[in-house]
N, C-alpha and C positions, 0 to 999 in steps of 0.2 A: 436397397441393393440386397438381394437374396444371398444366402450362404453360398449357393453354387456360382453366382456372379462374383463374389467376393474371392472364392477360391481362384477362379478364372483369372481375376486381376491380379492376384498375389503370385500365381504361377507364372504369368508373363513377366512379372518383375523378376521373380526368382531365376528366370533363364537368362537373364542379362549378364550374369557373373557367377563363376562357381562358388565365391565366397562373399557372404555378406558380412561386412565389419560390424562387430557388436561393440557399441562405443559408450563409455561412462565419461561424461564430460562434466568437469568441475567448475569450468570458467567459460561463459558463453563468448568471451572474445576469442577463444580457441576455435569455434565453431567453423566459421567462414574458411579460414586457412586450412583447416583439417579437411573439410570436405573438398576444397580445391585440390589438395594434395592427393586425396583418394580418387576423385574423379580423373585427375592427370595419370594415375596409375593404372586406370582401367576398371575402377570399382565405383560404378554409378549409384548403386543401391545400398543405402546406409540405414543402420538400425541405432537410434539413439534411446539408450534405456532411461526409463523415468525414475531413475535412483537418486537423482542429485536435484537441488533447487535450480540449477542452470539448464536443466534438460529441455523444458519448453522454449526458452529463449534460443537455445542452440538449434532446435529443429526450425525454427522460425528463420534463423540466420542461415542455415544451410540450405533452405529451400530457394534461397536468392541466388545460390551458386549454380551457373549454368551447367546443366547435365546431371545434377544431383536428384536422386529420387530418394526422399528421405521418410522414414517410418519411425515409429515410437515403439520401443521395446519395454517390456515388463509392465504391460497394460493389465491391470488386474480387476478393474471395476468400471461400472458405467461413467463414474466421474472421471477415471483416467481417461476413457475413450472421448468424452467431451472435450477434455483439456487438450488432448493430442489432435483432435479435429480443428479445434479453435488455433491451435498453433500452426496449422497448415501441414500436419503430417498426411503423407499419401497413403499409408497403411499402418496397421497395428500388428504387434507381435505379442503373443501372451504364453507364459510358461505352462499353463493348463486351460482349463475351460469351464465356464459356468454359464447356465441358461442366461443370467442377468448379463453378462458381458456380450453374449451373442446378439441378445436382443438390443442392447445399446449400440453395437457396432452397426447392425442392420437400420437401426433408427437414424444413426449418424451419417449413414452412407460411407463408412470407413471400412475398407477392406481388411478383414481379420486373417492372420496365420495363428490359428488355435494351437494349444500346446497338447501333446498326449505322450504317455510312457508306456501304455500297456494295449493289448490287442482289444480289449473291451472298450478302452477310451477311442481307439481309432475307429472301431466300429460304430460307437455312438456318434462321432463326427461325420462319419460317411453317411450315416442315416439322416443326420440334419443338412447334409448337402455339401459339407466340407470335403475337399479331397486333397488340398495342398496344406499340410500339417507340420508343425514344429515338433521334432522329437527329442524331448528334454526330460532330463538331463542325460545326454546321449551316452557318455561313457559309463556313467553310473547305472543306466537303465538297461545295459547289455550290449550297447555299442553297435559295432559293425554286424556281429552275429544276429543280435536281435532284429535288425532291419532287414538282414537276408532272410530271417525265418518269417517276418511278416509279409514278405514280397509274394510268396505263394498264395496263401489264403486270402489276401487283401490287395489283389493287383491294382486295384483303382486308387489306392493311397499313394500320394507322393510326398517327400519329406524334406525337410531342412532340419538335420540333426545339428544340435547346439548344446555345448556344455563339455568342457575338457578335451575339445579338439583343438590340435595344433598343426603346423606345417607337416609334420611327420606322418601324421595319421589321416589328415585330410583326403589325400589321394585314394585311401582304402574305401572311405566312405563314398567318395564320387564314383567310384568304379560300380557301385551297386545300381541295378536297374530302377529302383524306386527312389533313388536320392537325386534331387534337382540340384541342390546347393548345399553348403554348409554355413553354420555361423561360426565366427571366432573373433576373439578379441586380441590375437597376436600381431595383427597388422597395425595398430594404433595403441601400443602399451602406454601406461601412464608415464613411464619415464620419458617416453619420445614426446608426449604432449606437454610435459613439464619443461622439457627442453627446447620446445618449438621445433623439433627436428622434422620439419616437413618433407625434406629431400629423403630422409629415411624411411618415412611413412610411405612417400611414393614409390619407392625402391620395394618394399615390402609388399605394397599392393600389386605392382607389376608382377612379382614372383607368384603370388596368390591368383592373379588373374590368368595366369599360364597354366594352372594347374589342371583346368578342364582339357586343355590341348594335349597335355602330357598324358592324362589318363586315356584320351581318345586314341592315341598313338599306341597304348599299351594293351589295349583289349580288341 
């Protein structure tokens, strides 16, 4: 799968919902009920970060939940890409990009959303064939103003900004023409996971799923 085809696949997934929940799962037993709660709230596309020992088992469990489209986040190496693919991940998300990671995802047939934080990095990814890009760390790297500045000279680039975004700032990002969706951890915070508050997670997911509609009415 070429980088261009990877970006096409990731873009199609990114358009399914305005927010991709960024999930840190400590206990794989939480994975299935969490995925079910998020899907019920209108959030089918889920990113499970490879930051915990439970992450790969969680991806495998979530992939069995009807309607869930599960990817691996914090994919940093060829080894990560291979493990994510073996666990059943449908896509991969990286905070940055290396030639080795691109080659591994191409070889694995694993659609990659590569990360970038500068105009030069975005230009390099566009040259490689990637057009759907993670902008990270969004708030620290200039936030909405930076993305608005990139829209003019780099109109082919589309972004999923992640990092420091919450329900109050997400609409500002989603109003930008080059932002397809945002990534955020506020929908399934650790306290809610520890408490098994699946109803609360579904409620937050429903609110987040409505952000695109509220933005569309405002612009």
